[in-house]
C-alpha positions as CSV (number, residue, x, y, z in Angstrom):
1,M,-21.9,-83.4,-55.0
2,E,-23.3,-85.3,-51.6
3,L,-20.6,-84.5,-48.9
4,T,-20.6,-88.4,-47.8
5,L,-18.1,-91.5,-48.4
6,N,-20.5,-92.4,-51.3
7,G,-20.7,-89.0,-52.8
8,F,-17.0,-88.4,-52.9
9,Q,-16.3,-92.1,-54.3
10,T,-18.7,-91.3,-57.2
11,Q,-16.7,-87.7,-57.8
12,L,-13.6,-89.7,-57.4
13,G,-14.4,-92.3,-59.9
14,L,-15.5,-89.7,-62.5
15,L,-12.2,-87.9,-61.8
16,L,-10.1,-91.0,-62.4
17,Q,-12.2,-91.7,-65.6
18,D,-13.4,-94.7,-63.8
19,E,-16.9,-94.5,-63.1
20,A,-17.7,-98.5,-63.4
21,H,-14.7,-98.7,-60.8
22,L,-12.8,-101.5,-63.4
23,T,-9.3,-99.7,-62.3
24,W,-10.0,-98.7,-58.8
25,S,-12.3,-100.8,-56.6
26,M,-14.8,-98.7,-53.8
27,D,-12.5,-100.2,-51.1
28,E,-9.3,-98.7,-52.7
29,L,-11.1,-95.3,-53.4
30,E,-12.1,-95.5,-49.5
31,A,-8.4,-96.2,-48.4
32,A,-7.2,-92.9,-51.1
33,L,-9.9,-91.0,-49.2
34,R,-9.1,-92.2,-45.4
35,L,-5.2,-90.8,-46.7
36,A,-6.3,-87.4,-47.8
37,L,-8.3,-86.8,-44.8
38,G,-5.6,-88.1,-42.7
39,E,-3.4,-85.6,-44.1
40,Y,-6.1,-83.0,-44.4
41,N,-6.5,-83.2,-40.5
42,L,-2.6,-82.9,-39.7
43,S,-3.1,-79.3,-41.2
44,A,-6.6,-78.5,-40.1
45,P,-7.2,-76.4,-37.0
46,Q,-10.0,-78.8,-36.2
47,P,-10.0,-82.6,-37.4
48,A,-12.7,-83.1,-40.3
49,A,-14.7,-86.4,-40.3
50,L,-17.0,-87.9,-43.8
51,A,-20.1,-89.2,-43.0
52,G,-19.7,-93.0,-43.7
53,L,-16.1,-93.1,-43.2
54,D,-14.8,-95.1,-40.4
55,G,-18.0,-94.8,-38.5
56,A,-18.3,-90.8,-38.8
57,S,-22.3,-90.3,-38.6
58,L,-21.9,-86.4,-40.0
59,T,-19.5,-84.6,-42.5
60,T,-17.6,-81.9,-40.6
61,L,-15.6,-81.3,-43.6
62,P,-16.0,-77.5,-44.7
63,A,-17.8,-78.0,-48.1
64,H,-15.6,-75.6,-50.2
65,H,-12.6,-78.0,-48.8
66,A,-14.1,-80.8,-50.7
67,S,-12.4,-80.6,-54.1
68,L,-9.1,-80.2,-52.0
69,L,-9.9,-83.4,-50.7
70,L,-10.7,-85.1,-53.9
71,V,-7.5,-83.8,-55.4
72,G,-5.5,-85.3,-52.5
73,A,-7.7,-88.5,-52.8
74,A,-6.9,-88.9,-56.5
75,G,-3.2,-88.7,-56.0
76,F,-3.2,-91.0,-53.4
77,A,-5.6,-93.8,-55.7
78,A,-3.3,-93.1,-58.3
79,A,0.1,-93.6,-56.2
80,G,-1.7,-96.9,-54.8
81,R,-1.8,-98.0,-58.3
82,S,1.5,-97.2,-59.3
83,T,2.7,-99.1,-56.4
84,R,0.9,-102.1,-57.3
85,L,2.3,-101.8,-60.9
86,S,5.7,-101.3,-59.8
87,G,6.8,-104.6,-60.6
88,L,7.0,-103.3,-64.4
89,E,10.4,-102.7,-65.5
90,Q,9.1,-99.2,-67.0
91,P,7.4,-96.8,-64.7
92,P,3.6,-96.5,-65.4
93,A,2.8,-93.5,-66.8
94,G,0.3,-92.7,-64.0
95,E,3.1,-92.6,-61.7
96,D,3.8,-88.8,-62.6
97,W,0.4,-88.0,-62.6
98,S,0.1,-89.4,-58.9
99,A,3.0,-87.2,-58.0
100,A,1.7,-84.1,-59.5
101,Q,-1.8,-84.5,-57.9
102,L,-0.3,-85.1,-54.4
103,S,1.9,-82.2,-55.1
104,A,-0.8,-79.9,-55.8
105,F,-3.0,-81.1,-52.9
106,R,-0.2,-80.4,-50.3
107,A,-0.2,-76.7,-52.0
108,L,-3.9,-76.0,-52.2
109,L,-3.8,-77.4,-48.3
110,A,-0.8,-75.3,-47.7
111,R,-3.0,-72.4,-49.4
112,A,-6.2,-73.1,-47.8
113,L,-5.0,-73.6,-44.4
114,P,-1.9,-70.9,-44.2
115,S,-0.9,-72.2,-40.8
116,S,-1.2,-75.6,-41.8
117,E,2.7,-76.5,-42.0
118,T,3.5,-75.2,-38.8
119,Q,0.3,-76.8,-37.1
120,R,1.4,-80.0,-38.6
121,L,5.2,-79.9,-37.3
122,A,4.1,-78.7,-33.8
123,R,1.8,-81.9,-34.0
124,L,4.7,-84.3,-34.9
125,H,6.7,-82.7,-32.4
126,S,4.6,-82.8,-29.3
127,A,3.3,-86.4,-30.3
128,A,3.4,-88.8,-27.5
129,V,4.7,-91.6,-29.8
130,P,7.2,-90.4,-32.6
131,P,5.5,-90.8,-36.0
132,W,8.7,-92.4,-37.2
133,T,10.2,-96.0,-36.2
134,V,13.7,-96.4,-35.1
135,W,15.7,-98.3,-37.7
136,E,18.3,-100.6,-36.4
137,A,21.1,-101.6,-39.0
């Protein structure tokens, strides 16, 4: 697999059984990859980049973490589709699958980067701007 935005989009289309991109557009797959990479970067000791995504010219994601990123991106893509279809009376069948994918992604992330949860919490606690907004009733 080519470790670029296009390579990941192609693999993601195969994983989601949507090679023709009839269900998920390339932009939706790019957004899902951006979300998965962002969550990966919260846990990684060094932030990773993906060539072609957000102006990056080089991929710095370790090759052995490519499948991990695909699992996360598939979960985010499916969750996005479930959100679009949430106006339906019955929740879409893919909702359970997207939750399972995201759960698997986070479990794999914790296994691949064992101190990831500790690092992620430390980053959140030391952030100049809190990662939440104040809710005013």
